[in-house]
C-alpha positions, 0 to 999 in steps of 0.5 A: 415929622420924620426925619427920613424924608430929610427936606422936609424935616428940613424945610419945616423947621428952619423955612422962615427962618430970619437971614436977611435975605430967601436965598441964605434960608434955601441955603439953611434948609439945603444944609440941614437937610444934605446933613441929617441924611448924612447924621454924625458926619462933617459937611464935605461928606454929607454935600455928596460930591456936590461943589454946590453944595458944598460951597453954598454950606461953607459959604451959609457958615461963613456970611457975618450977616449969619449968627449962630442965635438966627437959626436957634430962634427959628428952631426954637419957634418952630419946636414953640408952635409944635409943642403948643397943641399938646398937653405934656411932654417930657424934658430930657436934662441929659440924653439919654439919661434921667438925673435925680438930685440927692441932697446929702451931707448938707451938699447938692449931689447928682445922681445918674440913677436910670437910663432911658 
């Protein structure tokens, strides 16, 4: 799924988040889509002047009934479902770098050997 359609991407990843109320999941999807459209920007600019979106995003963040783990579980479940049909997966340990380990003098050293 391409991130070029931010709404579709956000919905596919988090629409089934169990946040205790379907409206919370809808707000999460909306907030994620805004953030994906404005990668690298904070919440306020990502809402593009829409005060209702901005207030909704802040309420979602401040909501004591929602934990980061609840959001993480939904994202993980989507990834697990997508990966189930794939024969081989490359997992990068450090973004943009593959890490190689080398033992020298009886100690483990990390050597960043190749860019991806």
